[in-house]
C-alpha positions in Angstrom: -44.1 74.7 13.5 -41.7 72.9 11.3 -42.2 69.5 9.2 -40.3 66.8 9.3 -40.1 63.9 6.6 -38.4 60.8 5.5 -36.0 62.2 2.5 -32.3 60.8 3.9 -33.6 58.0 5.8 -32.9 55.9 2.4 -29.4 57.1 2.3 -28.6 56.5 5.8 -30.1 52.7 5.3 -28.0 52.2 1.8 -24.8 52.8 3.8 -25.6 50.8 6.5 -26.0 47.9 4.6 -23.3 48.5 2.3 -21.1 48.9 5.8 -22.2 45.3 6.7 -22.1 43.2 3.0 -18.4 44.7 2.8 -17.6 43.3 6.2 -19.3 39.6 5.3 -17.5 39.9 2.2 -14.6 40.7 3.9 -14.6 38.6 6.6 -15.2 35.5 4.0 -12.3 36.4 1.5 -9.7 36.5 4.5 -11.7 33.1 5.1 -10.8 31.8 1.7 -7.2 33.2 1.6 -6.5 31.1 4.7 -8.0 27.9 3.7 -5.8 28.1 0.1 -2.9 28.7 2.1 -3.3 26.0 4.3 -3.9 24.0 1.3 -0.6 24.3 -0.1 1.0 23.5 3.6 -1.2 20.4 4.0 0.0 19.0 0.6 3.9 19.9 1.3 3.1 18.3 4.6 1.8 14.9 2.8 4.2 15.0 -0.3 7.0 15.0 2.4 5.1 12.3 4.2 4.6 10.1 1.2 8.4 10.2 0.3 9.2 9.0 4.1 6.8 6.1 3.4 8.0 5.5 0.4 11.9 5.7 1.2 11.3 3.4 4.0 9.4 0.8 1.9 12.5 1.0 -0.7 14.9 0.0 1.9 12.3 -2.2 4.1 12.3 -4.6 0.4 16.0 -3.9 -0.5 16.9 -5.2 3.0 14.8 -8.1 3.6 16.1 -10.3 0.4 19.8 -8.4 0.9 20.8 -8.3 4.7 23.8 -6.5 5.3 25.2 -8.4 7.9 27.0 -11.4 6.4 31.1 -11.0 6.4 32.2 -7.8 5.5 28.5 -6.6 5.5 28.4 -5.8 9.6 27.6 -2.3 9.5 23.4 -3.2 9.7 24.3 -4.9 13.4 24.4 -2.0 15.1 22.5 -0.3 17.9 19.1 1.5 17.3 21.3 4.9 18.2 23.9 3.9 16.1 22.6 2.9 12.6 23.8 2.5 9.3 23.2 2.5 5.4 20.2 -0.3 4.3 21.0 -0.8 0.7 24.5 -0.4 -1.5 27.7 0.0 -0.2 28.4 3.3 1.6 26.3 5.7 4.0 23.8 7.3 3.6 20.9 5.0 1.8 19.4 8.0 -0.3 16.4 8.2 -1.9 16.3 11.2 -3.8 13.3 13.6 -5.0 10.2 11.9 -3.9 7.7 14.4 -4.5 10.6 17.1 -4.6 12.0 15.9 -1.0 15.2 13.8 -0.5 15.4 11.2 2.0 17.7 9.2 3.8 16.8 5.7 6.0 19.1 4.5 8.6 19.4 0.5 9.6 20.3 -1.3 12.3 19.9 -5.1 12.7 19.4 -7.3 15.7 20.5 -10.9 14.1 19.3 -14.1 16.4 20.1 -16.5 13.7 18.7 -19.6 15.6 14.9 -18.3 16.1 12.8 -17.6 13.6 12.9 -13.7 14.2 16.0 -14.5 12.3 16.2 -10.5 11.5 14.4 -7.6 13.4 15.3 -4.4 11.9 14.4 -0.8 12.7 14.7 1.7 9.8 14.9 5.4 10.9 13.8 7.9 8.0 14.9 11.6 7.6 15.4 14.3 5.0 18.7 13.5 3.8 20.2 16.9 5.5 20.3 14.8 9.2 23.1 12.8 10.1 22.5 8.7 11.1 22.8 9.6 15.1 20.4 12.3 14.8 18.1 10.4 12.2 18.1 7.4 14.6 17.3 10.0 18.0 14.8 11.5 16.5 12.7 10.1 12.9 10.7 11.1 11.2 9.4 7.9 10.1 10.5 4.8 12.3 9.5 1.5 11.3 10.5 -1.9 13.1 10.3 -4.9 11.0 11.1 -8.9 11.7 12.1 -10.9 9.2 12.2 -14.8 9.4 14.6 -16.2 7.0 13.5 -19.7 7.1 11.7 -21.8 4.4 7.9 -22.3 5.5 8.3 -25.7 4.9 10.9 -25.9 7.7 14.2 -26.3 8.0 17.3 -26.9 9.8 18.0 -24.1 12.2 21.2 -22.1 11.1 23.9 -19.8 12.9 24.9 -17.7 9.3 23.6 -15.5 7.4 20.6 -16.8 5.1 21.7 -17.1 1.4 18.8 -18.7 -0.4 15.1 -18.0 2.0 16.2 -14.1 2.7 12.8 -12.4 4.0 11.0 -15.3 3.8 8.1 -14.1 5.8 8.0 -10.4 7.4 6.2 -8.2 9.4 5.9 -4.8 10.4 5.9 -4.4 14.4 5.5 -0.7 14.7 5.3 2.1 11.6 5.6 5.8 14.1 5.9 9.0 12.4 6.6 12.2 14.3 
């Protein structure tokens, strides 16, 4: 009868240990690579959202103090489905290269001069490659802002466009991202 010993068992245990460790390390490295890729994707998405917010804030401040609704500037008194530019003298109202992203903002204004909600402006922001009507129907960021063009101390209601107290008060009714 032959006697058996444990001479090869250490080798088998070492191979099993190495196999288990390599599987754990492989899983962890896959997890790390995935997280690194997600970080860059999240950073790009956050950069785009910051660019959209910045462009809408520029448009809000521009149209607050310089409403484009007087004689020769009727372009923003439009429907929300057919907006026009928010500042300057022609389309589009674009802010280029904010965080590497170029954004256009489109405005439509409901003008009600005989109330304290003088102007209700819908601002729609999209990448600069998007047309005004496409952006209005599916904006990446849309804000609805109400302006009161009367001084806080009161005043006579006017039927015309403000000249000295434009944007005396402003409130943001909604701020929605896609």
